[in-house]
N, C-alpha and C positions, 0 to 999 in steps of 0.2 A: 575212383572213376575220375576224379580231377586231372591225376596225372596221365592216363590215357587220353584226356581230351586236350590237356596241354601237349602231349607228344604230337597230337595229329592236328595242332593248330585249329583246335576249334574253341569257340567262345564258350563256358562253363556258364548256361542258361538252362534253366529247367526244360525247354521245348527240346534244346539239342541233347541234354541228359536223355530224353524220353526217346529221340528217333535213335539214338545209339543205342540203348537197350533192345530196343524194340528190333532194331537190325540183328542183333547179338543174338537173339531168342530164335527169328527167324531162321539164321542159320545153323543154329542148334538143331531146330526142326526139322530143317531140308535134309541135312547130314544124319537124321535120325539118333539123335545124343540125348535127348529129353527123355526121362521115365526110365533108362535103361541101364540095368546091373548087368555085369557077367557073372556068372553062375557056372561053375565046371566047365569053362572055355566055349559057353554058349550064350549067347544074349536073352535076357528076360526083360520083360516090359513090365512097368508097374502099371496099374489102373488107378 
């Protein structure tokens, strides 16, 4: 996380880290990449 913050020229503070994590999770959610596995070429979502 510290390396990513440095590359993006963001300060290493708890509120910035929280914002970055929230942004990444939202992106994964919107692209339907959370709780998803591929089994026999098909997408299977975990509950």
